C-alpha positions in Angstrom: 47.9 108.7 60.8 49.0 111.3 63.1 52.3 111.3 64.7 51.0 113.3 67.5 50.2 111.9 70.9 47.2 114.0 73.0 48.3 114.1 76.7 47.0 115.9 79.7 49.2 118.3 81.9 48.4 120.0 84.8 49.8 123.7 84.5 49.3 126.6 86.7 47.0 129.3 85.3 49.8 131.6 84.7 51.4 129.1 82.4 48.2 128.5 80.4 47.9 132.5 79.8 51.2 132.7 78.5 50.9 129.6 76.2 47.6 131.4 74.9 49.2 134.9 74.7 52.4 133.3 72.9 50.1 131.4 70.4 48.5 134.7 69.5 51.6 136.6 68.5 53.2 137.2 65.2 56.5 135.4 65.0 55.5 132.6 67.7 54.0 129.1 67.1 50.6 129.2 65.4 48.9 127.2 68.1 49.0 126.5 71.8 50.4 123.1 70.9 53.3 124.7 68.7 54.1 127.0 71.8 54.4 124.2 74.2 56.5 121.9 71.6 58.9 124.8 70.8 59.5 125.5 75.0 60.0 121.7 75.3 62.6 121.6 72.5 64.2 124.6 73.8 64.3 123.4 77.2 65.6 120.0 75.8 68.7 121.7 74.1 69.5 124.0 76.9 69.6 121.1 79.2 71.7 119.0 76.8 73.9 122.1 76.1 74.6 122.3 79.6 75.3 118.3 80.4 77.8 118.8 77.3 79.4 122.1 78.6 79.8 120.3 82.1 81.5 117.2 80.2 83.9 119.5 78.4 84.9 121.3 81.6 85.6 118.3 83.3 87.5 117.2 80.2 89.7 120.3 80.5 91.0 119.2 83.7 91.4 115.6 82.9 95.5 115.0 82.2 94.8 111.9 80.3 92.2 113.6 78.0 94.7 116.9 77.6 97.7 114.7 76.9 95.9 112.8 74.0 94.4 116.1 72.7 97.9 117.4 72.6 99.0 114.2 70.6 96.4 114.8 68.3 97.3 118.4 67.7 101.1 117.1 67.2 99.9 114.8 64.6 98.3 117.6 62.6 101.1 119.9 63.0 99.4 122.4 65.0 100.3 121.8 68.8 100.4 125.5 69.6 96.9 126.7 69.0 94.7 123.5 69.2 93.2 122.5 71.6 92.6 126.2 72.8 
């Protein structure tokens, strides 16, 4: 039983041309489906990483979070270098 699901999406002619071109290049995915899967996975990771970076940036300005991290650093005996 296949773990793939057939879907139909409306893409611009330019996007379709890029997918076809990438599928034919050495070092890229071996099929058009593979190119699309790689692109989706990369975009998913990029969005997730941006969201995580935003959370860490907010945490860095949160006094309660900073106090908790300082307490943890002290308990590990390294209050000067962690968290940086």
